MARBA-3410 file (N, C-alpha, C, O; in Angstrom, 1 decimal):
272
93.7,86.3,115.6,95.2,86.4,115.9,95.9,85.2,115.4,95.3,84.1,115.4 ~ 97.1,85.4,115.0,97.9,84.3,114.5,98.1,83.2,115.5,98.2,82.0,115.1 ~ 98.2,83.5,116.8,98.5,82.5,117.8,97.2,82.2,118.6,97.4,81.7,119.7 ~ 96.0,82.4,118.1,94.8,82.2,118.9,94.6,80.7,119.2,94.0,80.4,120.2 ~ 95.0,79.9,118.3,94.8,78.4,118.5,96.0,77.7,119.1,96.1,76.5,119.1
97.0,78.5,119.6,98.2,77.8,120.2,97.9,77.3,121.6,97.0,77.8,122.2 ~ 98.7,76.4,122.0,98.6,75.9,123.3,99.1,76.9,124.3,100.0,77.6,124.0 ~ 98.5,76.9,125.5,98.9,77.8,126.6,100.2,77.3,127.2,100.9,78.1,127.9 ~ 100.6,76.1,127.0,101.8,75.5,127.5,102.9,75.5,126.4,102.6,74.9,125.3 ~ 104.0,76.1,126.6,105.0,76.1,125.6,105.4,74.7,125.1,105.7,73.9,125.9
105.4,74.6,123.8,105.7,73.3,123.2,107.2,73.2,122.7,107.7,72.2,122.3 ~ 107.8,74.4,122.7,109.2,74.4,122.2,110.1,73.8,123.3,109.8,73.9,124.5 ~ 111.2,73.2,122.8,112.2,72.7,123.8,113.0,73.9,124.3,113.6,74.7,123.5 ~ 113.2,73.9,125.6,113.9,75.1,126.2,115.4,74.9,126.1,116.2,75.7,126.6 ~ 115.9,73.9,125.5,117.3,73.7,125.3,117.8,74.7,124.2,117.2,74.8,123.1
118.8,75.5,124.6,119.2,76.6,123.7,119.8,76.0,122.4,120.0,76.8,121.5 ~ 120.2,74.7,122.4,120.8,74.2,121.2,119.7,73.5,120.3,120.1,72.9,119.3 ~ 118.5,73.7,120.6,117.4,73.1,119.8,117.6,73.5,118.3,117.6,74.7,118.0 ~ 117.9,72.5,117.5,118.2,72.8,116.1,117.2,73.5,115.3,117.5,74.4,114.5 ~ 115.9,73.2,115.6,114.8,73.8,114.8,114.7,75.3,115.1,114.5,76.1,114.2
114.9,75.7,116.4,114.9,77.1,116.8,116.1,77.8,116.2,116.0,78.9,115.7 ~ 117.3,77.2,116.3,118.5,77.8,115.8,118.4,78.0,114.3,118.8,79.1,113.8 ~ 117.9,77.1,113.5,117.7,77.2,112.1,116.8,78.3,111.8,117.0,79.1,110.8 ~ 115.7,78.4,112.5,114.7,79.5,112.3,115.4,80.9,112.6,115.1,81.8,111.9 ~ 116.2,80.9,113.6,116.9,82.2,113.9,117.8,82.6,112.8,117.9,83.8,112.4
118.5,81.6,112.2,119.4,81.9,111.0,118.6,82.3,109.8,119.1,83.1,109.0 ~ 117.3,81.8,109.7,116.5,82.2,108.6,116.2,83.7,108.6,116.1,84.4,107.6 ~ 116.0,84.2,109.9,115.8,85.7,110.0,117.0,86.4,109.5,116.9,87.5,108.9 ~ 118.2,85.9,109.7,119.4,86.5,109.2,119.5,86.5,107.7,119.9,87.4,107.1 ~ 118.9,85.4,107.1,118.9,85.3,105.7,118.0,86.4,105.1,118.3,87.0,104.1
116.9,86.7,105.8,116.0,87.7,105.3,116.7,89.1,105.4,116.5,89.9,104.5 ~ 117.4,89.3,106.5,118.2,90.6,106.6,119.2,90.7,105.5,119.3,91.8,104.9 ~ 119.9,89.7,105.2,120.9,89.7,104.1,120.2,90.0,102.7,120.7,90.7,101.9 ~ 119.1,89.3,102.5,118.3,89.5,101.3,117.9,91.0,101.1,118.0,91.6,100.0 ~ 117.4,91.6,102.2,117.0,93.0,102.1,118.2,93.9,101.9,118.0,94.9,101.1
119.3,93.6,102.4,120.5,94.5,102.3,121.1,94.4,100.9,121.7,95.3,100.4 ~ 120.9,93.2,100.2,121.5,93.0,98.9,120.7,93.7,97.7,121.3,94.1,96.8 ~ 119.4,93.9,97.9,118.6,94.5,96.8,119.0,96.0,96.6,119.4,96.7,97.6 ~ 118.9,96.5,95.4,119.3,97.8,95.1,118.0,98.7,94.9,118.1,100.0,95.0 ~ 116.9,98.1,94.6,115.7,98.9,94.4,114.5,98.3,95.2,114.4,97.1,95.4
113.6,99.2,95.6,112.5,98.8,96.4,111.6,97.8,95.6,111.0,96.9,96.1 ~ 111.5,98.0,94.3,110.7,97.2,93.4,111.1,95.7,93.5,110.2,94.8,93.4 ~ 112.4,95.4,93.8,112.8,94.0,93.9,112.1,93.3,95.1,111.8,92.1,95.0 ~ 112.0,94.0,96.2,111.3,93.4,97.3,109.9,93.2,97.1,109.3,92.2,97.6 ~ 109.2,94.1,96.4,107.8,93.9,96.1,107.5,92.8,95.1,106.6,91.9,95.3
108.3,92.7,94.1,108.1,91.7,93.0,108.3,90.3,93.5,107.7,89.4,93.0 ~ 109.3,90.1,94.4,109.5,88.7,94.9,108.7,88.3,96.1,109.0,87.3,96.8 ~ 107.8,89.2,96.5,106.9,88.9,97.6,107.6,88.8,99.0,107.2,88.0,99.8 ~ 108.7,89.6,99.1,109.6,89.5,100.3,108.8,89.7,101.6,108.9,88.9,102.5 ~ 108.0,90.7,101.7,107.3,91.0,103.0,106.2,89.9,103.3,106.0,89.6,104.5
105.6,89.4,102.3,104.6,88.3,102.5,105.3,87.1,103.0,104.7,86.3,103.8 ~ 106.5,86.8,102.5,107.2,85.6,102.9,107.6,85.7,104.4,107.6,84.7,105.1 ~ 108.0,86.9,104.8,108.4,87.1,106.2,107.2,86.8,107.1,107.3,86.1,108.1 ~ 106.1,87.4,106.8,104.9,87.2,107.6,104.5,85.8,107.7,104.1,85.3,108.7 ~ 104.5,85.1,106.5,104.2,83.7,106.5,105.2,82.8,107.3,104.7,81.9,108.0
106.4,83.2,107.3,107.5,82.4,108.0,107.2,82.6,109.5,107.3,81.6,110.3 ~ 106.9,83.8,110.0,106.6,84.1,111.4,105.4,83.3,111.8,105.4,82.7,112.9 ~ 104.4,83.2,111.0,103.2,82.5,111.4,103.5,81.0,111.6,102.9,80.4,112.5 ~ 104.3,80.5,110.8,104.6,79.0,110.8,105.4,78.6,112.1,105.4,77.4,112.4 ~ 106.0,79.6,112.8,106.8,79.2,113.9,106.0,78.8,115.1,106.5,78.0,116.0
104.7,79.3,115.2,103.8,78.9,116.3,104.5,79.0,117.6,105.2,80.0,118.0 ~ 104.4,77.9,118.5,104.9,78.0,119.8,106.4,78.2,119.9,106.9,78.7,120.9 ~ 107.1,77.8,118.9,108.6,78.0,118.9,109.0,79.5,119.0,110.1,79.8,119.5 ~ 108.0,80.3,118.6,108.4,81.8,118.7,108.5,82.3,120.1,109.1,83.3,120.3 ~ 108.0,81.5,121.1,108.2,81.9,122.4,109.6,81.7,123.0,109.9,82.1,124.1
110.4,81.0,122.2,111.8,80.7,122.6,112.5,82.1,122.6,112.5,82.8,121.6 ~ 113.2,82.5,123.7,113.9,83.8,123.7,114.8,84.0,122.5,114.9,85.1,122.0 ~ 115.6,83.0,122.1,116.5,83.2,121.0,115.7,83.6,119.7,116.2,84.4,119.0 ~ 114.6,83.0,119.4,113.8,83.3,118.2,113.2,84.7,118.3,113.1,85.4,117.3 ~ 112.7,85.0,119.5,112.1,86.4,119.7,113.2,87.4,119.4,112.9,88.4,118.8
114.4,87.2,120.0,115.5,88.1,119.8,115.9,88.2,118.3,116.1,89.3,117.8 ~ 115.9,87.1,117.6,116.2,87.1,116.2,115.2,87.9,115.4,115.5,88.6,114.4 ~ 113.9,87.7,115.7,112.8,88.4,115.0,112.9,89.9,115.2,112.6,90.7,114.3 ~ 113.2,90.3,116.5,113.3,91.8,116.8,114.4,92.4,115.9,114.3,93.5,115.4 ~ 115.6,91.7,115.9,116.7,92.2,115.1,116.3,92.3,113.6,116.6,93.3,112.9
115.6,91.3,113.1,115.1,91.3,111.7,114.1,92.5,111.5,114.2,93.1,110.5 ~ 113.2,92.7,112.4,112.2,93.8,112.2,112.9,95.1,112.1,112.6,95.9,111.2 ~ 113.9,95.4,113.0,114.6,96.6,112.9,115.5,96.8,111.7,115.4,97.8,111.0 ~ 116.2,95.8,111.3,117.1,95.8,110.2,116.4,96.0,108.9,116.7,96.8,108.0 ~ 115.3,95.2,108.7,114.5,95.3,107.5,113.7,96.6,107.4,113.6,97.2,106.3
113.2,97.0,108.5,112.5,98.3,108.5,113.5,99.5,108.1,113.1,100.4,107.3 ~ 114.7,99.4,108.6,115.7,100.4,108.3,116.1,100.4,106.8,116.2,101.4,106.1 ~ 116.2,99.1,106.2,116.5,99.0,104.8,115.4,99.5,103.9,115.7,100.1,102.9 ~ 114.2,99.3,104.3,113.0,99.8,103.6,113.1,101.4,103.5,112.9,102.0,102.5 ~ 113.4,102.0,104.7,113.5,103.4,104.7,114.6,103.9,103.8,114.5,104.9,103.1
115.8,103.2,103.8,116.9,103.6,103.0,116.5,103.5,101.5,116.9,104.4,100.7 ~ 115.8,102.4,101.1,115.5,102.2,99.7,114.5,103.3,99.2,114.6,103.8,98.1 ~ 113.6,103.7,100.1,112.6,104.8,99.7,113.4,106.1,99.6,113.0,106.9,98.8 ~ 114.3,106.3,100.5,115.1,107.5,100.4,115.9,107.6,99.1,116.0,108.7,98.5 ~ 116.4,106.5,98.6,117.1,106.5,97.3,116.1,106.8,96.2,116.4,107.5,95.3
114.9,106.2,96.3,113.9,106.5,95.3,113.5,107.9,95.2,113.2,108.5,94.1 ~ 113.5,108.6,96.4,113.1,110.0,96.4,114.1,110.9,95.6,113.7,111.9,95.1 ~ 115.3,110.4,95.6,116.4,111.2,94.9,116.2,111.2,93.4,116.5,112.2,92.7 ~ 115.6,110.1,92.9,115.6,109.9,91.4,114.2,110.1,90.8,114.1,110.2,89.6 ~ 113.2,110.1,91.6,111.8,110.1,91.0,111.0,111.3,91.6,111.2,111.7,92.7
110.0,111.7,90.8,109.0,112.7,91.3,108.2,112.0,92.4,107.8,110.9,92.2 ~ 108.0,112.8,93.5,107.3,112.2,94.6,105.9,111.8,94.3,105.5,110.7,94.8 ~ 105.2,112.6,93.6,103.8,112.3,93.2,103.7,111.0,92.4,102.9,110.1,92.6 ~ 104.7,110.9,91.4,104.7,109.7,90.6,105.0,108.4,91.4,104.5,107.4,91.2 ~ 106.0,108.6,92.3,106.4,107.5,93.2,105.2,107.0,94.1,105.0,105.8,94.3
104.5,108.0,94.6,103.4,107.6,95.5,102.3,107.0,94.7,101.6,106.0,95.2 ~ 102.0,107.4,93.5,101.0,106.8,92.6,101.4,105.4,92.2,100.6,104.5,92.1 ~ 102.7,105.2,92.0,103.2,103.9,91.5,103.0,102.9,92.6,102.6,101.8,92.2 ~ 103.4,103.2,93.8,103.3,102.2,94.9,102.0,102.2,95.6,101.5,101.3,96.2 ~ 101.4,103.4,95.7,100.1,103.6,96.4,100.2,103.2,97.8,101.3,103.2,98.4
99.0,102.9,98.4,99.0,102.5,99.8,98.9,101.0,100.0,98.8,100.4,101.1 ~ 98.9,100.3,98.8,98.6,98.8,98.8,99.6,98.1,99.7,99.3,97.0,100.2 ~ 100.9,98.5,99.7,101.9,97.8,100.4,102.1,98.1,101.8,102.8,97.4,102.5 ~ 101.6,99.3,102.3,101.8,99.8,103.6,101.6,98.7,104.7,102.4,98.5,105.6 ~ 100.4,98.0,104.6,100.0,97.1,105.6,100.9,95.9,105.7,101.3,95.4,106.7
101.2,95.3,104.5,102.1,94.1,104.5,103.5,94.4,105.0,104.1,93.6,105.6 ~ 104.0,95.6,104.6,105.3,96.0,105.1,105.3,96.2,106.6,106.2,95.8,107.3 ~ 104.2,96.9,107.1,104.1,97.1,108.6,104.0,95.8,109.3,104.5,95.6,110.4 ~ 103.2,94.8,108.7,103.1,93.5,109.4,104.4,92.8,109.4,104.7,92.2,110.5 ~ 105.2,92.9,108.4,106.5,92.1,108.3,107.5,92.7,109.3,108.3,92.0,109.8
107.5,94.0,109.5,108.5,94.7,110.3,108.0,95.1,111.7,108.7,95.6,112.5 ~ 106.7,94.8,111.9,106.0,95.1,113.2,106.1,96.5,113.7,106.3,96.8,114.8 ~ 106.1,97.4,112.7,106.0,98.9,113.0,105.3,99.5,111.8,105.5,99.1,110.7 ~ 104.6,100.6,112.1,103.9,101.3,111.1,104.8,102.1,110.1,105.5,103.0,110.6 ~ 104.8,101.7,108.9,105.6,102.3,107.9,104.7,102.7,106.7,104.3,101.8,105.9
104.4,104.0,106.6,103.6,104.5,105.5,104.4,105.2,104.5,105.1,106.1,104.8 ~ 104.2,104.8,103.2,105.0,105.3,102.1,104.8,106.8,102.0,105.7,107.6,101.8 ~ 103.5,107.3,102.0,103.2,108.7,101.9,103.9,109.6,102.9,104.5,110.6,102.6 ~ 104.0,109.1,104.1,104.6,109.8,105.2,106.1,109.9,105.0,106.7,110.9,105.2 ~ 106.7,108.8,104.5,108.2,108.8,104.3,108.5,109.7,103.1,109.6,110.3,103.2
107.7,109.7,102.1,108.0,110.5,100.9,107.9,112.0,101.2,108.7,112.7,100.6 ~ 107.0,112.4,102.0,106.8,113.8,102.2,107.5,114.3,103.5,107.4,115.5,103.8 ~ 108.2,113.4,104.2,109.0,113.9,105.3,110.3,114.5,104.8,111.2,113.8,104.2 ~ 110.4,115.8,105.0,111.6,116.5,104.5,112.9,116.3,105.3,114.0,116.5,104.8 ~ 112.7,115.8,106.5,113.9,115.5,107.3,114.4,114.1,107.0,113.6,113.3,106.6
115.7,114.0,107.1,116.3,112.6,106.9,115.8,111.7,108.0,115.9,112.0,109.1 ~ 115.2,110.6,107.5,114.7,109.6,108.5,115.9,108.7,109.0,116.5,108.1,108.2 ~ 116.1,108.8,110.3,117.3,108.0,110.9,116.9,106.6,110.9,115.8,106.2,110.9 ~ 118.0,105.8,111.0,117.8,104.3,111.2,118.4,103.9,112.6,119.2,104.6,113.1 ~ 117.9,102.8,113.0,118.3,102.3,114.4,119.5,101.4,114.2,119.4,100.4,113.5
120.6,101.6,115.0,121.7,100.7,114.9,121.3,99.5,115.8,120.8,99.6,116.9 ~ 121.6,98.3,115.3,121.2,97.1,116.0,122.4,96.5,116.8,123.0,95.5,116.3 ~ 122.7,97.1,117.9,123.8,96.6,118.8,125.1,96.3,118.0,125.7,95.2,118.2 ~ 125.5,97.3,117.2,126.8,97.1,116.6,126.8,96.3,115.3,125.7,95.8,114.9 ~ 127.9,96.2,114.6,128.0,95.5,113.3,127.7,94.0,113.4,127.2,93.4,112.5
128.0,93.4,114.6,127.7,92.0,114.7,126.3,91.7,114.8,125.9,90.5,114.5 ~ 125.4,92.6,115.2,124.0,92.4,115.3,123.7,91.8,116.6,124.5,91.1,117.3 ~ 122.4,91.9,117.0,121.9,91.4,118.3,122.1,89.8,118.3,122.5,89.3,119.3 ~ 121.7,89.2,117.2,121.8,87.7,117.2,123.2,87.2,117.2,123.5,86.2,117.9 ~ 124.1,88.0,116.6,125.5,87.6,116.6,126.0,87.7,118.0,126.8,86.8,118.4
125.7,88.7,118.8,126.1,88.8,120.2,125.5,87.7,121.0,126.1,87.1,121.9 ~ 124.3,87.4,120.6,123.6,86.3,121.4,124.3,85.0,121.2,124.5,84.2,122.2 ~ 124.7,84.6,120.0,125.4,83.4,119.8,126.8,83.4,120.4,127.2,82.3,120.9 ~ 127.4,84.5,120.4,128.8,84.5,120.9,128.9,84.4,122.4,129.9,84.1,123.0 ~ 127.8,84.7,123.1,127.8,84.7,124.6,126.5,84.1,125.1,125.9,84.6,126.0
126.1,83.0,124.5,124.7,82.4,124.8,124.5,82.1,126.3,123.5,82.3,126.8 ~ 125.5,81.5,126.9,125.4,81.0,128.3,125.0,82.1,129.3,124.2,81.9,130.2 ~ 125.4,83.4,129.0,125.0,84.5,129.9,123.8,85.2,129.4,122.9,85.6,130.2 ~ 123.8,85.5,128.1,122.7,86.4,127.6,121.3,85.7,127.5,120.3,86.4,127.7 ~ 121.3,84.5,127.1,119.9,83.9,126.8,119.1,83.8,128.1,117.9,84.2,128.1
119.6,83.4,129.3,118.8,83.4,130.5,118.3,84.8,130.8,117.2,85.0,131.3 ~ 119.2,85.8,130.7,118.8,87.2,131.0,117.7,87.7,130.1,116.8,88.3,130.5 ~ 117.9,87.5,128.8,116.9,87.9,127.8,115.6,87.2,128.1,114.5,87.8,128.0 ~ 115.7,85.9,128.4,114.4,85.2,128.7,113.7,85.8,129.9,112.5,85.9,129.8 ~ 114.4,86.1,131.0,113.7,86.7,132.1,113.1,88.1,131.8,112.0,88.4,132.3
113.7,88.8,131.0,113.2,90.2,130.6,112.0,90.0,129.7,111.0,90.7,129.9 ~ 112.1,89.1,128.8,111.0,89.0,127.8,109.8,88.2,128.2,108.7,88.5,127.7 ~ 109.9,87.3,129.1,108.8,86.4,129.5,107.6,87.2,130.0,106.5,86.9,129.8 ~ 107.9,88.3,130.8,106.8,89.1,131.4,106.0,89.8,130.4,104.8,90.1,130.6 ~ 106.6,90.1,129.2,105.9,90.9,128.2,105.7,90.1,126.9,105.4,90.6,125.8
105.8,88.7,127.0,105.8,87.9,125.8,104.6,88.0,125.0,104.6,88.0,123.8 ~ 103.4,88.0,125.6,102.2,88.1,124.9,102.1,89.3,124.0,101.6,89.3,122.9 ~ 102.5,90.5,124.6,102.5,91.7,123.9,103.5,91.7,122.8,103.2,92.2,121.7 ~ 104.7,91.2,123.0,105.7,91.2,122.0,105.3,90.3,120.8,105.5,90.7,119.7 ~ 104.8,89.1,121.2,104.4,88.2,120.2,103.3,88.8,119.3,103.3,88.7,118.1
102.3,89.5,119.9,101.2,90.1,119.2,101.8,91.2,118.2,101.4,91.3,117.1 ~ 102.8,92.0,118.7,103.3,93.0,117.8,104.1,92.4,116.7,104.1,93.0,115.6 ~ 104.9,91.3,117.0,105.7,90.8,115.9,104.9,90.1,114.9,105.3,90.1,113.7 ~ 103.9,89.4,115.3,103.1,88.7,114.3,102.1,89.6,113.6,101.9,89.5,112.4 ~ 101.5,90.6,114.3,100.7,91.6,113.8,99.8,91.2,112.6,100.2,91.5,111.5
98.7,90.7,112.9,97.7,90.4,111.8,97.2,89.1,111.8,97.7,88.2,112.5 ~ 96.1,88.8,111.0,95.5,87.5,110.9,96.0,86.8,109.7,97.0,87.1,109.2 ~ 95.3,85.7,109.3,95.8,84.9,108.2,95.5,85.7,106.9,94.7,86.6,106.9 ~ 96.2,85.3,105.8,96.2,86.1,104.6,94.8,86.3,104.0,94.5,87.3,103.5 ~ 94.0,85.2,104.1,92.7,85.3,103.5,91.8,86.3,104.2,91.1,87.1,103.6
91.9,86.3,105.6,91.1,87.3,106.3,91.7,88.7,106.1,90.9,89.7,106.1 ~ 93.0,88.8,106.0,93.6,90.1,105.7,93.1,90.7,104.4,92.8,91.9,104.3 ~ 93.1,89.9,103.3,92.6,90.3,102.1,91.2,90.8,102.1,90.8,91.8,101.5 ~ 90.3,90.0,102.9,88.9,90.4,103.0,88.8,91.8,103.7,88.0,92.6,103.3 ~ 89.6,92.0,104.7,89.6,93.2,105.4,90.0,94.4,104.5,89.4,95.5,104.6
91.0,94.2,103.7,91.5,95.2,102.8,90.3,95.7,101.9,90.2,97.0,101.8 ~ 89.5,94.8,101.4,88.5,95.3,100.5,87.3,95.8,101.2,86.7,96.8,100.8 ~ 86.8,95.1,102.2,85.6,95.3,102.8,85.6,96.5,103.9,84.6,97.2,103.9 ~ 86.6,96.5,104.7,86.6,97.5,105.8,87.5,98.7,105.6,87.3,99.7,106.2 ~ 88.5,98.6,104.7,89.4,99.7,104.5,88.9,100.7,103.5,89.2,101.9,103.5
88.1,100.2,102.5,87.6,101.1,101.5,86.2,100.7,101.0,85.7,99.6,101.4 ~ 85.6,101.5,100.1,84.3,101.1,99.6,84.5,100.2,98.4,85.2,100.4,97.5 ~ 83.8,99.1,98.5,83.9,98.0,97.4,83.4,98.6,96.1,82.3,99.2,96.0 ~ 84.2,98.3,95.0,83.8,98.7,93.7,83.1,97.5,93.0,83.7,96.5,92.8 ~ 81.8,97.7,92.7,81.1,96.6,92.1,81.5,96.3,90.7,81.3,97.2,89.8
82.1,95.1,90.4,82.5,94.8,89.1,81.5,93.9,88.3,81.7,93.7,87.1 ~ 80.5,93.4,89.0,79.6,92.5,88.4,79.0,93.0,87.1,78.9,92.3,86.1 ~ 78.5,94.2,87.1,77.9,94.8,86.0,78.7,95.9,85.3,78.2,96.8,84.6 ~ 80.0,95.7,85.4,81.0,96.6,84.8,81.8,96.0,83.7,82.1,94.8,83.8 ~ 82.1,96.8,82.7,82.9,96.3,81.6,84.4,95.9,82.1,85.1,95.2,81.4
84.7,96.5,83.3,86.0,96.2,83.8,86.2,94.8,84.3,87.3,94.3,84.6 ~ 85.1,94.1,84.5,85.2,92.7,85.1,85.9,91.7,84.2,86.2,90.6,84.6 ~ 86.1,92.1,83.0,86.8,91.2,82.0,88.3,91.1,82.4,88.9,90.0,82.2 ~ 88.9,92.1,83.1,90.3,92.0,83.4,90.6,92.4,84.8,91.8,92.5,85.2 ~ 89.5,92.7,85.7,89.8,93.1,87.1,89.1,92.0,88.0,88.0,91.6,87.8
89.9,91.5,88.9,89.4,90.5,89.9,88.7,91.2,91.0,87.7,90.6,91.5 ~ 89.2,92.3,91.6,88.6,93.0,92.7,89.0,94.4,92.6,90.0,94.8,92.0 ~ 88.2,95.3,93.3,88.6,96.7,93.3,87.8,97.4,94.5,86.7,97.0,94.9 ~ 88.4,98.4,95.1,87.8,99.2,96.1,88.3,100.6,96.0,89.4,100.9,95.4 ~ 87.5,101.5,96.6,87.8,103.0,96.5,88.2,103.4,97.9,87.5,103.2,98.9
89.4,104.1,98.0,89.8,104.6,99.3,90.5,105.9,99.1,91.5,106.0,98.3 ~ 90.1,106.9,99.8,90.8,108.2,99.8,91.1,108.7,98.4,92.3,108.9,98.1 ~ 90.1,108.8,97.5,90.3,109.4,96.2,91.1,108.5,95.2,91.5,109.0,94.2 ~ 91.3,107.2,95.6,92.0,106.3,94.7,91.2,105.0,94.5,90.7,104.4,95.5 ~ 91.2,104.5,93.3,90.6,103.2,93.0,91.8,102.2,93.0,92.7,102.3,92.2
91.7,101.3,94.0,92.7,100.2,94.1,92.1,99.0,93.4,91.1,98.5,93.9 ~ 92.8,98.4,92.4,92.3,97.3,91.7,93.3,96.2,91.5,94.5,96.5,91.4 ~ 92.8,95.0,91.5,93.7,93.8,91.3,93.3,93.2,89.9,92.1,92.8,89.7 ~ 94.3,93.0,89.1,94.0,92.5,87.7,93.9,91.0,87.7,94.5,90.3,88.5 ~ 93.1,90.5,86.8,93.0,89.1,86.5,94.2,88.7,85.6,94.8,89.5,85.0
94.5,87.4,85.4,95.5,86.9,84.5,95.2,87.4,83.1,96.1,87.6,82.3 ~ 93.9,87.6,82.7,93.6,88.0,81.4,94.1,89.4,81.0,94.2,89.8,79.8 ~ 94.5,90.2,82.0,95.2,91.5,81.8,96.4,91.3,80.9,96.7,92.2,80.1 ~ 97.1,90.2,81.2,98.4,90.0,80.4,98.2,89.7,79.0,99.1,89.8,78.2 ~ 96.9,89.4,78.6,96.6,89.1,77.2,96.4,90.4,76.4,96.4,90.3,75.1
96.3,91.5,77.1,96.1,92.8,76.4,97.5,93.3,75.9,98.5,93.1,76.6 ~ 97.5,94.0,74.8,98.7,94.7,74.4,98.8,96.0,75.1,98.0,96.4,75.9 ~ 99.9,96.7,74.9,100.2,97.9,75.6,99.1,99.0,75.4,98.7,99.6,76.4 ~ 98.7,99.2,74.2,97.7,100.2,73.9,96.4,99.9,74.6,95.7,100.8,75.1 ~ 96.0,98.6,74.6,94.8,98.2,75.2,94.8,98.4,76.7,93.8,98.8,77.3
96.0,98.1,77.3,96.1,98.3,78.7,96.1,99.8,79.1,95.4,100.2,80.0 ~ 96.7,100.6,78.2,96.6,102.1,78.4,95.2,102.6,78.3,94.8,103.4,79.1 ~ 94.5,102.1,77.3,93.1,102.5,77.1,92.2,102.1,78.3,91.4,102.8,78.8 ~ 92.5,100.9,78.8,91.7,100.4,80.0,91.9,101.2,81.2,91.0,101.5,81.9 ~ 93.2,101.5,81.5,93.5,102.4,82.6,92.9,103.8,82.5,92.4,104.3,83.4
92.9,104.3,81.2,92.3,105.6,81.0,90.7,105.6,81.3,90.2,106.5,81.9 ~ 90.1,104.5,80.9,88.7,104.3,81.1,88.4,104.2,82.6,87.4,104.8,83.1 ~ 89.2,103.4,83.3,89.0,103.3,84.8,89.2,104.7,85.4,88.4,105.0,86.4 ~ 90.1,105.5,85.0,90.3,106.8,85.5,89.1,107.7,85.2,88.6,108.5,86.1 ~ 88.6,107.7,84.0,87.4,108.5,83.6,86.2,108.1,84.4,85.4,109.0,84.7
86.1,106.9,84.8,84.9,106.4,85.5,84.9,107.0,86.9,83.9,107.1,87.6 ~ 86.0,107.5,87.4,86.1,108.1,88.7,85.3,109.4,88.8,85.0,109.8,89.9 ~ 85.0,110.1,87.7,84.2,111.3,87.8,82.9,111.1,88.4,82.2,111.9,89.0 ~ 82.3,109.8,88.1,81.0,109.5,88.7,81.1,108.7,90.0,80.1,108.7,90.8 ~ 82.3,108.2,90.3,82.4,107.4,91.5,83.2,108.1,92.6,83.3,107.6,93.7
83.7,109.3,92.4,84.4,110.1,93.4,85.8,109.8,93.7,86.3,110.0,94.8 ~ 86.5,109.3,92.6,88.0,109.1,92.8,88.7,109.8,91.6,88.1,109.9,90.5 ~ 90.0,110.1,91.8,90.7,110.7,90.7,92.0,110.0,90.4,92.8,110.5,89.5 ~ 92.3,108.9,91.1,93.5,108.2,90.8,93.2,106.7,90.7,92.2,106.2,91.3 ~ 94.0,106.0,90.0,93.8,104.5,89.8,95.2,103.8,90.1,96.2,104.2,89.6
95.1,102.8,90.9,96.3,102.0,91.3,96.0,100.6,90.9,95.2,100.0,91.6 ~ 96.7,100.0,89.9,96.4,98.7,89.5,97.5,97.7,89.9,98.7,98.0,89.7 ~ 97.2,96.6,90.5,98.1,95.6,91.0,97.9,94.3,90.3,96.8,94.0,89.8 ~ 98.9,93.4,90.3,98.7,92.1,89.8,98.5,91.1,91.0,98.3,91.6,92.1 ~ 98.4,89.8,90.8,98.1,88.9,91.8,99.1,88.8,92.9,98.8,88.3,94.0
100.3,89.2,92.6,101.4,89.2,93.6,101.5,90.5,94.3,102.5,90.7,95.0 ~ 100.5,91.4,94.1,100.5,92.7,94.8,101.6,93.6,94.3,101.9,94.6,95.1 ~ 102.1,93.5,93.1,103.0,94.4,92.5,102.3,95.4,91.6,101.3,95.0,90.9 ~ 102.7,96.6,91.6,102.1,97.6,90.8,102.4,97.4,89.3,103.5,97.2,88.9 ~ 101.3,97.4,88.5,101.4,97.1,87.1,100.9,98.3,86.3,100.8,98.2,85.0
100.4,99.3,86.9,99.9,100.5,86.2,99.2,101.5,87.1,98.7,101.1,88.2 ~ 99.2,102.7,86.7,98.4,103.7,87.5,98.0,104.9,86.6,98.6,105.0,85.5 ~ 97.0,105.6,87.0,96.5,106.7,86.3,96.1,107.8,87.2,95.6,107.6,88.3 ~ 96.3,109.1,86.8,95.8,110.2,87.5,95.5,111.3,86.6,95.5,111.1,85.3 ~ 95.2,112.5,87.1,94.9,113.7,86.2,96.1,114.1,85.3,95.9,114.8,84.3
97.3,113.6,85.6,98.4,114.0,84.8,98.7,113.0,83.6,99.4,113.3,82.7 ~ 98.0,111.8,83.7,98.2,110.9,82.6,98.1,109.4,83.1,97.7,109.2,84.2 ~ 98.5,108.5,82.2,98.4,107.1,82.4,99.8,106.5,82.2,100.5,106.9,81.4 ~ 100.1,105.5,83.1,101.3,104.8,83.0,101.1,103.3,83.1,100.6,102.8,84.2 ~ 101.5,102.5,82.1,101.5,101.1,82.1,102.8,100.6,82.5,103.8,100.9,81.8
102.9,99.7,83.5,104.2,99.2,84.0,104.3,97.7,83.5,103.5,96.9,83.9 ~ 105.2,97.4,82.7,105.4,96.1,82.1,106.2,95.2,83.0,106.5,94.1,82.7
END
């Protein structure tokens, strides 16, 4: 757990004007603004948005037990989760659902769920025919805005409500271990590891695993040295290898966890 080595005694200053806590609360507002400004889901993936949020939460340590910071994180979780749903809804209008699911795969589901502290699965959102509603966060001013405007009354009340459930809330908001352990879990426990040691793919693949009819692979920097035709040929070979290994789709990611190519029975697509 992210807070397994934290002290049992709160180390944050309980003064509501604590500058470190206030600045951290405003940082959550910055993340909300960043999410609202982007026009395409790709932008959030390419700049490591969800990983940055998770890392920021982890760095707060005991400060996260401050009611103001817990409230700011909850508002951030809801607002960013809603924006994710909105962006996927827009993508659904312009792209074929199968192609969209192949492009993003399941690789991002866990990091997005960790960052927003709720389960958000791309496949479920894509195939949900009903419009997915979003949650209004206490009016246009936002929860944090109301908190700042009436701190003397609201902060003590929020503190009393949250303290009883703080360990559960903190676990839900942080949701997950450190990045290295998370990456190991992704390969070892979520899917069957694809052995690259004796494979020709090891020249340009760093790691790979098979899960639910899909080969998820992470490319080495050497992938960028290939030209377009060579990349297309490599993806096609990875897809053909699936006939012996029991998968029919290939999802290729770079070191930043962004999709750079995919292949299925319909064809091959290299994303530059």
